C-alpha positions as CSV (number, residue, x, y, z in Angstrom):
1,V,25.2,-65.1,31.3
2,H,22.0,-63.6,30.0
3,G,22.6,-62.1,26.1
4,S,22.0,-59.0,27.2
5,V,25.4,-58.5,29.3
6,Y,27.4,-59.8,26.2
7,F,25.2,-57.0,23.7
8,K,26.2,-54.5,26.8
9,L,29.9,-55.1,27.1
10,L,30.3,-55.3,23.0
11,D,28.3,-52.5,22.4
12,D,30.2,-50.4,25.1
13,A,33.9,-51.7,23.9
14,T,33.1,-50.6,20.3
15,F,31.0,-47.5,21.4
16,F,33.9,-46.0,23.3
17,A,36.3,-47.3,20.4
18,A,34.4,-44.6,18.2
19,S,33.9,-41.9,20.5
20,S,37.4,-41.6,20.9
21,L,37.9,-40.4,17.5
22,V,35.0,-38.2,17.6
23,D,35.7,-35.1,19.8
24,D,33.0,-32.7,19.3
25,V,29.6,-34.5,19.2
26,F,28.2,-37.5,21.0
27,V,28.1,-41.1,18.9
28,L,25.0,-43.0,18.5
29,T,24.8,-46.6,17.9
30,A,23.0,-47.2,14.6
31,S,23.4,-51.2,14.5
32,F,24.7,-53.9,16.0
33,N,25.2,-57.5,15.1
34,I,26.6,-60.4,17.8
35,Y,27.9,-63.7,17.4
36,F,27.5,-66.0,20.5
37,L,30.6,-68.5,20.5
38,R,30.3,-70.3,23.8
39,P,28.2,-69.7,27.0
40,I,29.8,-68.4,30.2
41,S,28.4,-69.0,33.7
42,S,31.2,-68.1,36.1
43,G,34.6,-66.1,35.9
44,T,35.4,-62.5,34.1
45,M,34.6,-61.5,30.8
46,T,36.7,-58.7,29.1
47,A,35.3,-57.2,26.2
48,R,37.7,-55.2,23.7
49,G,36.6,-52.9,20.6
50,T,38.3,-51.3,17.6
51,I,37.3,-49.6,14.9
52,V,37.7,-51.0,11.4
53,S,36.4,-48.1,9.1
54,R,35.7,-44.3,9.3
55,T,34.1,-41.6,7.2
56,N,32.4,-38.6,7.8
57,R,29.1,-40.0,8.9
58,L,29.8,-43.7,9.5
59,L,31.9,-45.5,11.8
60,I,32.2,-49.4,12.0
61,G,33.4,-51.0,15.3
62,E,34.3,-54.5,16.0
63,G,34.3,-56.2,19.6
64,V,35.3,-59.7,20.8
65,I,34.8,-60.9,24.5
66,M,37.3,-63.2,26.1
67,D,36.8,-65.2,29.1
68,D,39.1,-66.3,32.2
69,D,41.1,-68.7,29.9
70,D,41.7,-66.3,26.9
71,R,39.0,-68.0,24.9
72,E,36.6,-65.9,22.6
73,I,33.0,-66.4,24.0
74,A,31.5,-63.8,22.0
75,R,32.1,-61.3,18.6
76,G,30.2,-58.2,17.5
77,S,30.4,-55.6,15.1
78,G,28.4,-52.2,15.3
79,T,28.0,-48.8,12.9
80,F,28.2,-45.5,15.0
81,M,27.2,-41.9,13.9
82,P,28.2,-38.8,15.0
83,S,25.1,-37.2,16.5
84,K,24.1,-33.3,16.7
85,V,24.5,-33.4,20.3
86,S,27.5,-31.2,21.3
87,L,29.8,-32.5,23.9
88,G,29.6,-29.8,26.3
89,E,28.7,-29.3,30.2
90,R,25.2,-29.8,29.4
91,L,26.4,-33.6,29.0
92,G,28.9,-33.5,31.7
93,Y,32.0,-32.5,29.2
94,R,34.1,-29.9,30.2
């Protein structure tokens, strides 16, 4: 699997963890680091994200990807910032 798939899974998992804590504006990924631990060529990849630190302007998340055998295949951490874009009907939120 290409590294961009690892990034997408980890960024989404940690982004949604951050977004679950911010209910008024859209959250932006400010930076992201990935550690590729083992390759995968078949099976299911499962990503989980958590927020490990939060201030008014910055959230830090960590994510992990597991394979079908519950082995860790990648790990990442990202920083997220609340934007000035309100969550409203313009973005599809009601």
